[in-house]
SEDREN-279490 format. One record per atom (N, C-alpha, C): residue in three letters; y, z negated, x negated. Coordinates in pm, whole numbers, padded with zeros to 5 digits, always signed. Layout:
// residues N
ALAYZX...
END
This chain:
// residues 308
MET+01093+00221+00818MET+00947+00216+00803MET+00928+00069+00845ASN+01001-00026+00783ASN+00941-00162+00779ASN+00966-00170+00903LEU+01092-00102+01000LEU+01134-00125+01101LEU+00977-00158+01214ILE+00927-00013+01156ILE+00774+00003+01287ILE+00687-00083+01269PHE+00678-00083+01150PHE+00569-00231+01112PHE+00598-00346+01164VAL+00726-00371+01147VAL+00731-00552+01239VAL+00732-00509+01395VAL+00795-00383+01455VAL+00798-00416+01618VAL+00656-00388+01624LEU+00586-00318+01553LEU+00439-00316+01592LEU+00374-00458+01603LEU+00381-00537+01489LEU+00374-00636+01459LEU+00403-00773+01597LEU+00488-00734+01655LEU+00566-00827+01739LEU+00518-00761+01876ILE+00511-00697+01895ILE+00444-00624+02006ILE+00292-00657+02024SER+00233-00636+01902SER+00053-00683+01929SER+00063-00869+01954PHE+00180-00930+01884PHE+00099-01055+01906PHE+00189-01098+02082ALA+00253-01011+02123ALA+00301-01065+02233ALA+00224-00999+02379VAL+00129-00884+02292VAL+00053-00836+02429VAL-00073-00902+02398ALA-00140-00952+02297ALA-00262-01021+02280ALA-00330-01104+02421PRO-00205-01199+02339PRO-00263-01302+02456PRO-00258-01282+02616VAL-00220-01158+02658VAL-00210-01138+02800VAL-00332-01062+02842ILE-00338-00959+02768ILE-00471-00866+02823ILE-00564-00907+02727SER-00613-01039+02699SER-00686-01066+02608SER-00784-01158+02662THR-00932-01171+02711THR-00977-01310+02781THR-01098-01359+02663VAL-01109-01452+02630VAL-01142-01514+02510VAL-01299-01567+02564PRO-01393-01506+02520PRO-01527-01579+02578PRO-01538-01706+02492LYS-01640-01812+02534LYS-01662-01910+02486LYS-01688-01943+02366GLU-01760-01823+02303GLU-01796-01798+02145GLU-01697-01789+02036CYS-01591-01761+02131CYS-01514-01697+02039CYS-01393-01794+01985GLU-01411-01931+02079GLU-01269-02047+02063GLU-01297-02145+01974THR-01419-02129+01912THR-01449-02219+01812THR-01486-02117+01706ASP-01516-02195+01589ASP-01549-02146+01482ASP-01689-02163+01481SER-01746-02034+01431SER-01912-02062+01420SER-01970-02164+01315ILE-02044-02223+01334ILE-02132-02347+01211ILE-02177-02192+01061ASN-02121-02255+00976ASN-02160-02156+00851ASN-02135-02280+00766SER-02214-02308+00700SER-02273-02419+00591SER-02180-02380+00468CYS-02107-02254+00468CYS-01994-02200+00355CYS-01876-02256+00390ILE-01839-02245+00514ILE-01720-02346+00529ILE-01697-02437+00501ASP-01605-02461+00403ASP-01525-02614+00287ASP-01428-02618+00321LYS-01331-02670+00393LYS-01200-02652+00381LYS-01152-02711+00261THR-01186-02840+00188THR-01151-02916+00073THR-01198-02809-00070LYS-01322-02775-00040LYS-01330-02663-00177LYS-01288-02541-00180ALA-01255-02479-00058ALA-01201-02377-00017ALA-01048-02338-00062LEU-00984-02448-00097LEU-00820-02475-00152LEU-00829-02425-00302PRO-00890-02530-00363PRO-00871-02469-00495PRO-00921-02358-00540LEU-00996-02306-00481LEU-01050-02133-00492LEU-00912-02014-00449LYS-00844-02076-00331LYS-00740-01976-00299LYS-00627-01989-00423ILE-00588-02099-00467ILE-00525-02134-00580ILE-00537-02065-00683ILE-00719-02056-00743ILE-00736-01945-00856ILE-00710-01793-00819ALA-00764-01763-00688ALA-00739-01643-00666ALA-00571-01583-00643ILE-00523-01693-00622ILE-00322-01634-00641ILE-00291-01623-00774VAL-00329-01729-00830VAL-00290-01646-00989VAL-00366-01555-01073ALA-00524-01578-01065ALA-00605-01450-01089ALA-00521-01324-01049ILE-00506-01295-00922ILE-00489-01174-00837ILE-00297-01126-00908LEU-00225-01240-00895LEU-00111-01188-00943LEU-00096-01175-01086VAL-00138-01209-01159VAL-00180-01189-01295VAL-00259-01015-01339THR-00373-00993-01269THR-00417-00837-01240THR-00307-00748-01196SER-00238-00786-01084SER-00163-00689-01021SER-00046-00674-01128MET-00002-00756-01242MET+00092-00752-01292MET+00058-00653-01392ILE-00046-00656-01440ILE-00115-00596-01532ILE-00138-00441-01510GLY-00196-00437-01398GLY-00214-00356-01335GLY-00078-00213-01334VAL+00078-00286-01256VAL+00125-00219-01215VAL+00201-00194-01347THR+00224-00300-01437THR+00334-00225-01571THR+00242-00179-01630ALA+00155-00175-01655ALA+00062-00097-01780ALA+00102+00065-01805PRO+00119+00156-01673PRO+00203+00259-01711PRO+00315+00281-01775LEU+00421+00183-01709LEU+00522+00186-01753LEU+00563+00169-01870PHE+00444+00088-01957PHE+00443+00092-02134PHE+00378+00205-02207SER+00316+00297-02105SER+00261+00431-02182SER+00353+00506-02249ARG+00464+00501-02255ARG+00534+00592-02324ARG+00543+00566-02511CYS+00491+00444-02473CYS+00495+00369-02632CYS+00410+00347-02714VAL+00279+00446-02630VAL+00136+00489-02674VAL+00167+00611-02716PRO+00121+00674-02768PRO+00123+00842-02783PRO-00004+00954-02728PHE-00138+00842-02720PHE-00236+00933-02625PHE-00204+00914-02479LEU-00120+00753-02416LEU-00128+00751-02345LEU+00043+00814-02270SER+00071+00881-02289SER+00162+00986-02280SER+00178+01031-02144PRO+00306+01050-02035PRO+00285+01074-01918PRO+00203+01228-01894ASP+00262+01273-01995ASP+00237+01421-02000ASP+00060+01470-02075GLY-00005+01339-02089GLY-00116+01366-02139GLY-00239+01372-02071ILE-00369+01412-02087ILE-00481+01419-02009ILE-00520+01296-01974ILE-00519+01164-02033ILE-00582+01050-02036ILE-00483+00992-01935PHE-00355+01013-01931PHE-00258+00949-01806PHE-00342+01030-01707MET-00344+01139-01660MET-00334+01215-01539MET-00486+01156-01497VAL-00610+01146-01580VAL-00736+01095-01521VAL-00712+00940-01507VAL-00657+00875-01568VAL-00641+00724-01518VAL-00542+00702-01375LYS-00473+00802-01342LYS-00367+00801-01228LYS-00481+00919-01127CYS-00560+00960-01162CYS-00643+01018-01066CYS-00762+00918-01026PHE-00795+00849-01121PHE-00895+00771-01062PHE-00827+00606-00989ALA-00695+00587-01028ALA-00618+00474-00919ALA-00603+00554-00807SER-00559+00708-00791SER-00564+00748-00685SER-00672+00737-00590GLY-00811+00749-00648GLY-00963+00734-00568GLY-00954+00613-00557ILE-00929+00506-00598ILE-00941+00373-00537ILE-00824+00378-00427ILE-00742+00405-00411ILE-00650+00387-00335ILE-00720+00426-00163LEU-00762+00613-00216LEU-00839+00638-00067LEU-00976+00615-00053GLY-01029+00557-00159GLY-01173+00499-00111GLY-01175+00359-00049THR-01049+00269-00091THR-01009+00169-00002THR-00994+00153+00115SER-00884+00296+00154SER-00839+00318+00309SER-00989+00357+00349PHE-01058+00394+00360PHE-01162+00510+00403PHE-01315+00390+00393VAL-01313+00308+00277VAL-01443+00247+00279VAL-01418+00109+00332HIS-01243+00032+00317HIS-01247-00099+00347HIS-01154-00105+00464VAL-01045-00062+00457VAL-00936-00112+00526VAL-00970-00041+00671LEU-00997+00084+00696LEU-01024+00132+00854LEU-01176+00102+00886PRO-01264+00090+00860PRO-01367+00008+00912PRO-01365-00107+00925ASP-01300-00174+00860ASP-01253-00341+00896ASP-01184-00315+01064SER-01047-00193+01059SER-01015-00239+01193SER-01086-00183+01276PHE-01183-00080+01274PHE-01267-00031+01424PHE-01345-00161+01431GLU-01383-00234+01340GLU-01486-00368+01373GLU-01408-00487+01431MET-01251-00463+01425MET-01204-00595+01479MET-01171-00563+01621LEU-01129-00438+01652LEU-01098-00371+01746LEU-01199-00341+01859SER-01304-00342+01793SER-01443-00317+01893SER-01509-00498+01898SER-01425-00588+01895SER-01511-00718+01880SER-01526-00775+01986PRO-01640-00798+02023PRO-01689-00891+02168PRO-01609-01001+02198CYS-01479-01032+02092CYS-01401-01155+02131CYS-01271-01111+02203LEU-01252-00951+02278LEU-01185-00863+02269LEU-01239-00824+02430GLU-01112-00812+02554GLU-01136-00772+02694GLU-01234-00615+02674ASP-01310-00587+02732ASP-01354-00437+02766ASP-01238-00351+02773ASP-01162-00379+02847ASP-01062-00308+02898ASP-00905-00347+02806PRO-00861-00254+02753PRO-00899-00106+02716PRO-00946-00115+02597TRP-00977-00197+02495TRP-01035-00213+02358TRP-01169-00173+02339HIS-01258-00197+02428HIS-01376-00108+02408HIS-01383+00057+02483LYS-01301+00030+02545LYS-01314+00242+02594LYS-01240+00288+02530PHE-01124+00259+02431PHE-01087+00381+02379PHE-01078+00313+02186PRO-01106+00433+02134PRO-01080+00427+01967PRO-00931+00374+01937PHE-00909+00264+01962PHE-00773+00299+01922PHE-00710+00262+01744ALA-00837+00215+01663ALA-00817+00196+01534ALA-00793+00340+01461GLY-00917+00471+01530GLY-00859+00628+01470GLY-00722+00650+01530PHE-00724+00607+01654PHE-00559+00667+01722PHE-00434+00612+01667VAL-00438+00486+01581VAL-00328+00437+01525VAL-00353+00459+01386ALA-00466+00493+01322ALA-00446+00557+01185ALA-00415+00724+01201MET-00431+00781+01260MET-00351+00932+01322MET-00236+00944+01320LEU-00145+00830+01397LEU-00044+00827+01411LEU+00033+00782+01327SER-00029+00681+01243SER+00047+00632+01114SER+00073+00751+01041CYS-00054+00831+00979CYS-00014+00985+00914CYS+00058+01057+00951LEU+00116+01073+01050LEU+00184+01164+01118LEU+00275+01102+01077VAL+00325+00978+01119VAL+00463+00911+01076VAL+00482+00922+00943THR+00388+00908+00893THR+00404+00865+00717THR+00490+01059+00687LEU+00397+01144+00755LEU+00447+01291+00684LEU+00622+01322+00731ALA+00652+01253+00839ALA+00745+01263+00923ALA+00845+01202+00813ILE+00842+01069+00787ILE+00877+01060+00700ILE+00908+01077+00566ASP+00818+01097+00524ASP+00833+01166+00358ASP+00910+01299+00388SER+00872+01392+00494SER+00969+01488+00502SER+01093+01506+00502ILE+01129+01360+00593ILE+01277+01360+00576ILE+01354+01301+00467ALA+01296+01171+00442ALA+01349+01137+00306ALA+01331+01257+00224THR+01260+01348+00171THR+01284+01456+00076THR+01426+01513+00095SER+01411+01561+00231SER+01513+01638+00280SER+01655+01589+00292ILE+01653+01475+00314ILE+01758+01398+00293ILE+01850+01398+00128TYR+01718+01366+00010TYR+01743+01354-00077TYR+01799+01463-00175THR+01738+01563-00090THR+01748+01717-00153THR+01876+01809-00101ARG+01915+01769-00025ARG+02072+01779+00054ARG+02155+01713-00004LYS+02151+01562-00057LYS+02226+01517-00125LYS+02235+01569-00297ALA+02129+01599-00361ALA+02122+01629-00480ALA+02220+01809-00428VAL+02205+01908-00345VAL+02253+02002-00370VAL+02428+01980-00377CYS+02437+01863-00283CYS+02590+01877-00269CYS+02631+01798-00378ASP+02589+01714-00484ASP+02622+01651-00582ASP+02626+01803-00673ASP+02541+01909-00718ASP+02561+01974-00766ASP+02658+02092-00735SER+02692+02070-00627SER+02814+02196-00600SER+02928+02119-00629GLU+02937+01987-00623GLU+03065+01945-00639GLU+03060+01906-00806ASP+03000+01958-00880ASP+02986+02016-01026ASP+03022+02142-01094THR+03171+02124-01101THR+03215+02275-01096THR+03229+02296-01261ALA+03114+02247-01347ALA+03137+02276-01482ALA+03085+02396-01528THR+03110+02453-01618THR+03061+02591-01610THR+02912+02559-01725PRO+02817+02636-01681PRO+02699+02631-01700PRO+02660+02646-01871LEU+02570+02596-01938LEU+02570+02577-02082LEU+02480+02701-02103LEU+02498+02811-02165LEU+02430+02915-02198LEU+02367+02921-02331ILE+02240+02908-02362ILE+02144+02881-02509ILE+02135+03037-02547HIS+02190+03047-02656HIS+02148+03193-02694HIS+02021+03189-02791ILE+01895+03247-02788ILE+01790+03212-02844ILE+01700+03369-02863ASP+01747+03474-02961ASP+01671+03559-02955ASP+01711+03675-02880HIS+01845+03654-02813HIS+01963+03743-02778HIS+01869+03701-02593LEU+01798+03611-02559LEU+01817+03539-02462LEU+01908+03446-02420GLU+01931+03440-02268GLU+02021+03329-02246GLU+01946+03265-02138ILE+01944+03145-02146ILE+01882+03028-02123ILE+01996+02948-02055THR+01989+02889-01894THR+02095+02854-01837THR+02024+02701-01798THR+02073+02631-01874THR+01994+02522-01897THR+02050+02411-01740LYS+02184+02476-01630LYS+02189+02395-01548LYS+02052+02424-01424GLU+02022+02552-01436GLU+01903+02573-01347GLU+01768+02472-01365THR+01762+02479-01503THR+01666+02383-01504THR+01694+02249-01483SER+01805+02197-01507SER+01810+02035-01466SER+01824+02060-01312SER+01853+02127-01263SER+01826+02137-01098SER+01693+02106-01066THR+01621+02201-01085THR+01463+02208-01036THR+01423+02048-01099CYS+01441+02016-01230CYS+01419+01848-01252CYS+01452+01801-01150SER+01548+01807-01146SER+01663+01697-01025SER+01537+01702-00930LYS+01489+01772-00863LYS+01405+01782-00718LYS+01299+01731-00728GLN+01223+01755-00852GLN+01129+01723-00880GLN+01137+01547-00854LEU+01213+01548-00949LEU+01226+01332-00992LEU+01286+01318-00829LEU+01356+01388-00764LEU+01379+01321-00622LEU+01238+01305-00531ARG+01153+01400-00538ARG+01028+01382-00468ARG+00921+01239-00564TYR+00910+01250-00685TYR+00865+01134-00737TYR+00887+01020-00678ARG+01063+01021-00654ARG+01103+00856-00599ARG+01058+00866-00431VAL+01049+00982-00405VAL+01030+00952-00254VAL+00884+00897-00231ILE+00837+00955-00296ILE+00653+00923-00316ILE+00631+00769-00361ALA+00723+00756-00485ALA+00690+00619-00504ALA+00706+00488-00401MET+00854+00513-00329MET+00866+00425-00213MET+00822+00421-00106VAL+00733+00526-00061VAL+00668+00554+00045VAL+00514+00460+00041LEU+00476+00514-00111LEU+00331+00457-00182LEU+00337+00298-00191GLU+00474+00266-00237GLU+00456+00097-00220GLU+00464+00007-00111LEU+00546+00102+00010LEU+00550+00064+00159LEU+00418+00014+00206GLY+00323+00129+00194GLY+00200+00147+00241GLY+00129+00031+00189ILE+00148+00014+00032ILE+00038-00088-00037ILE+00082-00258+00000ILE+00220-00279-00030ILE+00267-00366+00038ILE+00182-00448+00178VAL+00233-00372+00279VAL+00164-00397+00406VAL+00009-00407+00410HIS-00078-00350+00308HIS-00208-00355+00301HIS-00216-00489+00234SER-00163-00530+00131SER-00156-00634+00047SER-00143-00790+00107VAL-00023-00767+00181VAL-00005-00876+00255VAL-00120-00920+00368VAL-00159-00821+00443VAL-00301-00826+00533VAL-00372-00901+00455ILE-00469-00797+00371ILE-00560-00884+00282ILE-00523-01031+00249GLY-00409-01013+00176GLY-00400-01176+00142GLY-00408-01242+00272LEU-00362-01259+00400LEU-00332-01353+00472LEU-00527-01357+00516SER-00585-01300+00498SER-00701-01271+00564SER-00788-01380+00470LEU-00749-01346+00314LEU-00854-01433+00228LEU-00796-01608+00292GLY-00690-01607+00249GLY-00587-01746+00253GLY-00637-01814+00388ALA-00644-01758+00514ALA-00667-01817+00611ALA-00815-01869+00592THR-00884-01798+00544THR-01074-01823+00562THR-01090-01959+00474ASN-01174-02058+00522ASN-01251-02119+00439ASN-01380-02109+00429ASP-01405-01974+00413ASP-01563-01954+00371ASP-01533-01958+00219THR-01584-02060+00160THR-01635-02066-00016THR-01712-01908-00039CYS-01802-01891-00003CYS-01920-01815+00014CYS-01813-01624+00003THR-01707-01592+00108THR-01669-01498+00083THR-01536-01492-00011ILE-01475-01605-00021ILE-01364-01624-00102ILE-01400-01610-00234ILE-01519-01653-00272ILE-01578-01602-00445ILE-01593-01467-00464GLY-01667-01399-00355GLY-01671-01231-00378GLY-01547-01192-00348LEU-01449-01225-00297LEU-01289-01148-00245LEU-01243-01190-00399ILE-01253-01282-00472ILE-01141-01239-00604ILE-01176-01178-00679ALA-01315-01122-00716ALA-01366-01070-00830ALA-01278-00881-00774ALA-01330-00867-00630ALA-01290-00743-00560ALA-01138-00705-00532LEU-01112-00852-00522LEU-00952-00810-00495LEU-00862-00802-00625CYS-00928-00861-00750CYS-00882-00812-00858CYS-00889-00663-00944PHE-01021-00631-00877PHE-01027-00508-00958PHE-00964-00401-00864HIS-00969-00433-00747HIS-00887-00312-00656HIS-00731-00368-00684GLN-00637-00443-00701GLN-00537-00519-00709GLN-00478-00403-00842MET-00567-00376-00974MET-00540-00372-01101MET-00526-00187-01063PHE-00586-00137-00983PHE-00607+00035-01040PHE-00518+00074-00938GLU-00511-00044-00814GLU-00399+00043-00689GLU-00251-00003-00773GLY-00258-00090-00870GLY-00131-00076-00952GLY-00060-00002-01040MET-00197+00061-01049MET-00197+00162-01205MET-00171+00289-01149GLY-00237+00287-01005GLY-00142+00441-00940GLY+00017+00418-00912LEU+00020+00321-00845LEU+00197+00308-00771LEU+00224+00278-00886GLY+00236+00205-01006GLY+00285+00201-01159GLY+00300+00357-01231GLY+00229+00442-01209GLY+00220+00581-01242GLY+00336+00669-01215CYS+00350+00644-01047CYS+00443+00700-00974CYS+00574+00681-00956ILE+00568+00503-01021ILE+00722+00459-01069ILE+00770+00516-01173LEU+00691+00508-01311LEU+00697+00607-01428LEU+00773+00738-01400GLN+00710+00805-01298GLN+00755+00946-01283GLN+00879+00951-01241ALA+00915+00861-01149ALA+01054+00829-01066ALA+01133+00837-01158GLU+01134+00793-01288GLU+01246+00775-01333GLU+01368+00648-01319TYR+01296+00555-01272TYR+01429+00440-01175TYR+01476+00375-01296THR+01618+00303-01287THR+01624+00216-01422THR+01504+00126-01388ASN+01556+00047-01549ASN+01439-00097-01588ASN+01470-00186-01479VAL+01547-00186-01391VAL+01589-00330-01345VAL+01521-00273-01161LYS+01512-00148-01151LYS+01439-00119-01015LYS+01297-00099-01041LYS+01272-00059-01187LYS+01098-00052-01192LYS+01055-00206-01220PHE+01129-00334-01240PHE+01085-00435-01228PHE+01062-00512-01118LEU+01169-00434-01044LEU+01201-00512-00884LEU+01040-00452-00779MET+00997-00329-00812MET+00888-00252-00739MET+00796-00310-00838ALA+00758-00336-00924ALA+00648-00387-00988ALA+00622-00573-00955PHE+00747-00604-00945PHE+00708-00759-00887PHE+00716-00783-00749PHE+00754-00711-00699PHE+00735-00653-00510PHE+00563-00633-00490PHE+00547-00557-00572PHE+00375-00507-00569PHE+00290-00632-00583ALA+00342-00707-00694ALA+00255-00773-00744ALA+00241-00940-00704VAL+00343-00981-00619VAL+00345-01109-00534VAL+00304-01078-00430THR+00273-00974-00350THR+00261-00968-00217THR+00135-00995-00151THR+00014-00980-00227THR-00124-01029-00200THR-00107-01164-00249PRO-00067-01245-00339PRO-00051-01371-00344PRO+00053-01466-00240PHE+00123-01385-00224PHE+00221-01411-00094PHE+00148-01463+00012GLY+00079-01323+00084GLY-00027-01311+00184GLY-00130-01446+00199ILE-00161-01477+00090ILE-00263-01584+00078ILE-00208-01733+00106ALA-00098-01736+00035ALA+00001-01853+00028ALA-00002-01859+00224LEU+00075-01764+00248LEU+00065-01782+00386LEU-00026-01811+00468GLY-00157-01730+00477GLY-00273-01774+00493GLY-00316-01892+00514ILE-00324-01967+00363ILE-00309-02150+00382ILE-00231-02192+00430ALA-00121-02140+00489ALA-00002-02217+00555ALA-00043-02215+00717LEU-00101-02101+00751LEU-00159-02072+00852LEU-00269-02109+00935SER-00388-02157+00814SER-00495-02181+00817SER-00557-02282+00940SER-00465-02366+00948SER-00508-02459+01055SER-00489-02377+01205VAL-00403-02300+01237VAL-00414-02257+01335VAL-00466-02131+01353TYR-00472-02036+01239TYR-00526-01878+01223TYR-00707-01903+01228LYS-00705-01824+01362LYS-00855-01808+01324LYS-00868-01647+01376ASP-00975-01635+01273ASP-01025-01473+01239ASP-01067-01427+01390ASN-01159-01493+01469ASN-01210-01460+01593ASN-01144-01472+01692SER-00993-01514+01689SER-00909-01537+01830SER-00886-01366+01877PRO-00862-01322+01971PRO-00783-01225+02014PRO-00649-01189+01965THR-00560-01264+01941THR-00474-01238+01885THR-00432-01188+01719ALA-00525-01236+01649ALA-00547-01239+01519ALA-00616-01105+01535LEU-00726-01072+01598LEU-00797-00949+01567LEU-00703-00817+01619ILE-00646-00830+01681ILE-00514-00728+01771ILE-00474-00703+01641THR-00400-00810+01621THR-00248-00774+01529THR-00332-00702+01383VAL-00427-00810+01318VAL-00469-00766+01201VAL-00509-00609+01228GLY-00569-00589+01298GLY-00684-00457+01376GLY-00582-00346+01366LEU-00426-00363+01410LEU-00343-00254+01402LEU-00287-00236+01306LEU-00253-00339+01215LEU-00212-00343+01043LEU-00293-00263+01002ASN-00421-00293+01027ASN-00524-00243+00914ASN-00532-00083+00951ALA-00559-00054+01053ALA-00495+00114+01076ALA-00391+00193+01066CYS-00269+00107+01061CYS-00157+00175+00991CYS-00152+00164+00860SER-00164+00080+00771SER-00177+00089+00622SER-00295+00226+00586ALA-00381+00220+00672ALA-00503+00301+00632ALA-00494+00437+00662GLY-00370+00475+00756GLY-00370+00593+00758GLY-00221+00617+00646LEU-00163+00566+00655LEU-00056+00573+00535LEU-00097+00577+00411LEU-00210+00514+00374LEU-00238+00523+00220LEU-00320+00642+00236ILE-00416+00702+00365ILE-00507+00805+00341ILE-00368+00908+00351TYR-00279+00963+00405TYR-00192+01038+00346TYR-00127+01048+00203MET-00080+00933+00181MET-00064+00909+00010MET-00136+00950-00054ALA-00238+00900-00063ALA-00364+00908-00173ALA-00409+01072-00141LEU-00393+01201-00056LEU-00431+01302-00048LEU-00343+01382-00066VAL-00243+01360+00011VAL-00141+01461-00010VAL+00009+01432-00120ASP+00029+01310-00152ASP+00130+01265-00269ASP+00097+01230-00409LEU-00068+01244-00405LEU-00086+01203-00530LEU-00166+01258-00591LEU-00304+01298-00529LEU-00403+01378-00566LEU-00378+01509-00547ALA-00312+01583-00443ALA-00282+01697-00454ALA-00206+01771-00520ALA-00094+01628-00561ALA+00021+01683-00634ALA-00039+01688-00834GLU-00129+01667-00835GLU-00202+01634-00962GLU-00279+01828-01000PHE-00346+01860-00876PHE-00429+01974-00876PHE-00382+02131-00845MET-00272+02083-00747MET-00221+02219-00660MET-00086+02233-00744
END
């Protein structure tokens, strides 16, 4: 999956300058009284710290829920919080990421042919959903076959528990739990991948802009967004029952991706222009990919798993 996004990124960078002609109004930054590079830098540093802290709080909060009785993973409160976080992920995909992709790929700074003659954003989002479905199915099948092989190698006699003349085979129960556990692990990995790609893209956009009016609003919005998105991911990581080291690594990578994107945007701010064809095509296609992936994960693997 990582290879797919890397290939897409390289292709979009290579193709964008060739097939796009730049109108004169797109070659230079628009005049805006809010654009101030000197004032924007401290705000970006604040954004890095604030988003890092809120992301870490959001993704680690579910991991400590076992220590709080009323926040147990089997309780109704945990399910409500997880569903709300899943709704945040779904809303982000439909209301924020996908519309941004449509706007970028239909920009007047891009050539009419082919960008204005075909809905690339919707097409790429659809392909991303289908590719995510395929990867989800393949990964689940591989893990299931591996579990079956492990069970077949285990020649130990199943433990029979006698309760009121009823025999309960613990091996059958453990096999069912094992398959469910593998499913949770696939969900956690695929969801983290989609969130990481999206987080890097929005971090890059924030870090590259020098519009102080935009940055101030984005800091509050991204802190809220990252906290609840982290809760959704943290709930999946908790149910996957990884080792403590793996839990820490997954939480760490989620927490640092948006700050990393902001830092990368700061480094590229001198050469990165929001309205350049290369930036519009690259970010637009990546947004469409992450939107399709997150829509699939929110509907199929998160919300449907709780209600079906």
